[in-house]
C-alpha positions in Angstrom: -7.9 12.5 17.3 -4.2 13.1 15.9 -3.9 15.2 12.7 -1.9 13.9 10.0 0.7 15.8 7.8 0.7 15.2 4.1 3.3 15.8 1.3 1.5 17.5 -1.6 2.7 16.7 -5.2 1.1 18.7 -8.0 1.3 17.8 -11.9 -0.1 19.5 -14.8 -1.1 17.1 -17.5 -2.8 17.6 -20.8 -5.7 15.4 -21.7 -7.9 15.8 -24.8 -6.5 19.2 -25.4 -7.2 20.5 -21.9 -4.8 21.1 -19.1 -5.8 19.1 -15.8 -4.0 19.6 -12.5 -3.3 16.4 -10.7 -2.6 16.6 -6.8 -1.5 13.5 -5.0 -1.3 13.9 -1.1 0.9 11.3 0.7 0.9 10.9 4.5 4.0 11.8 6.4 4.6 9.3 9.2 6.9 9.5 12.3 9.5 6.6 12.2 7.4 4.8 14.7 4.3 5.0 12.5 6.3 4.0 9.5 7.7 1.0 11.5 4.2 -0.2 12.5 3.0 0.3 9.0 5.7 -1.8 7.7 5.0 -4.7 10.3 1.2 -4.4 9.4 2.0 -5.0 5.6 4.6 -7.6 6.1 1.9 -9.7 8.5 -0.5 -9.2 5.7 1.7 -10.4 3.1 2.6 -13.3 5.2 -0.9 -14.3 5.7 -1.6 -14.4 2.0 1.5 -16.4 1.4 0.7 -18.9 4.1 -2.9 -19.4 2.8 -1.7 -20.2 -0.8 1.2 -22.1 0.5 -1.2 -24.3 2.6 -3.5 -24.7 -0.4 -0.8 -25.8 -2.6 0.5 -28.2 0.1 -2.9 -29.8 0.5 -3.4 -30.2 -3.4 -0.1 -31.7 -3.7 -0.9 -34.2 -0.9 -4.1 -35.1 -2.7 -2.4 -36.0 -6.0 
């Protein structure tokens, strides 16, 4: 299994008079991994767009 690297961001916020430490970990990808994730996201967005475009086209044809 490949080990992932993460970028850590820490912020201290005040909530109801108490200080809370928030930590956010963001994965650090290689350029190849980044490109693959981008292609995957684009494909998923296209699939959603196509689903609703086809549905709308069918509704317009039925009117």
